[in-house]
N, C-alpha and C positions, 0 to 999 in steps of 0.2 A: 463166832469170832468176837472177841472182846478187844476194843481199841479205845485209847484216849484221843482227845483232839490233837494233842501234840504228836502222837505217833502217826495219826492220819495225815497231818500236814507235812510231816517229813516224807511220808510215802508219796504224797502228791508232788512235792518238790523233786523227788528222785525221778518221777515220770515226766518232768518238764513243765508242770503246772506252776502258775505264779499267783501270788496274793494280789488281788485287785484293790481291795480296800478293807480297812478295819476301822470301824467307828467306835463310838463310846459304848455301844451295846455288847452283847455277849456272842456275836457271830462275826465271822470273817467271810468275805466273798473270794472264792478261788476260781480261776479259769485255766483252761488247757489250750494248747496251740490250735486244736481243732475247733475251738469255739464253745465248748461246754463250760457252763458256769454253775456254781452252786454255793450255798451258804453252809459253812462248817461251824457248828457250835463250839465255843471255847470255854464251856463250863468245866468245873473240876470233875474228876472221875471219868468213868467210862461213858461212851456215847451209847444211848439206848439202842437195842438190837434193830428195831424197826427203822429208826432214824438212820443208822449206819447202812442198812440194806438199801434205803432210798438214795443215800449219797453215792454209794458204790455203783448202783445202777445208772444214776444220772451221768456218770463219767464214762460209761461203757461205749457210747457212740464215738468218743474221741480216743480212748485208750485201749479199747478192745475188750472182748468178753473175758471176765475173770482177771482183770488187770492187776488186782491186788495180790495175787498169789505169787 
């Protein structure tokens, strides 16, 4: 799966997640109604595969298994 940070944040919004904070750096903190939180990189280009896999798994407790499909 190849995803940009913009595509991932749109997907998170569609699932009810919200942006907690966005600082001067290159990451945003997103949280879900169930309490899951994670940093999403806002770099240009695609999110590296390992990083994306880690982000997707971190939201599984709140959004369910394979929530991104």
